[in-house]
C-alpha positions in Angstrom: 96.7 95.1 81.5 94.7 94.1 84.6 93.6 96.9 86.9 92.2 97.3 90.4 89.4 99.8 90.7 88.0 101.1 93.9 84.9 102.8 95.4 86.8 104.6 98.3 85.8 108.1 97.3 82.1 107.2 97.3 82.3 105.2 100.5 84.2 107.9 102.3 81.8 110.6 101.1 78.8 108.5 102.4 80.5 108.6 105.8 81.3 112.3 105.6 85.0 111.5 106.1 87.8 113.6 104.7 90.8 112.2 102.9 92.9 113.3 105.9 90.6 111.5 108.4 90.8 108.3 106.4 94.5 108.6 106.0 95.0 109.1 109.8 92.8 106.1 110.7 94.5 103.8 108.2 98.0 105.0 109.0 99.0 106.4 105.6 99.4 109.9 104.1 96.7 112.0 102.6 98.6 111.8 99.3 98.4 108.0 99.4 94.6 108.2 99.8 94.4 110.6 96.9 96.5 108.3 94.7 94.4 105.2 95.7 91.1 107.1 94.9 92.4 108.2 91.5 93.4 104.6 90.7 97.1 105.7 90.4 98.2 103.4 93.2 97.2 99.9 94.3 97.7 99.6 98.1 99.2 96.7 99.8 96.8 94.0 100.9 97.3 95.1 104.5 96.4 98.7 103.7 93.5 97.6 101.6 92.1 95.6 104.5 92.6 98.6 106.8 90.7 100.9 104.4 87.8 98.4 104.3 87.7 98.1 108.1 87.8 101.9 108.6 85.0 102.3 106.1 83.0 99.4 107.6 82.6 97.4 104.5 84.1 94.3 102.9 87.3 94.3 100.9 85.3 93.5 97.8 83.1 96.6 98.3 86.2 98.8 98.3 88.2 97.2 95.6 87.3 95.4 92.4 89.6 93.5 90.1 89.0 94.0 86.4 91.2 91.6 84.3 90.3 93.5 81.1 90.9 97.0 82.6 93.8 99.3 81.9 95.7 101.1 84.5 
């Protein structure tokens, strides 16, 4: 089953940003950020773009598609 992996935790830590700060700036709950970081939830395309913009990186730097990965 294909999976989408992400680097949000690492990118957020580099910016010394808390999960709550990221959630507030993206417009989601802290629980949503936690679920995304743990690869338990794939965000909508709009939310994914917002995360990338807030973190100041490209969408591809935040999220990677692995066609062989398992969810």
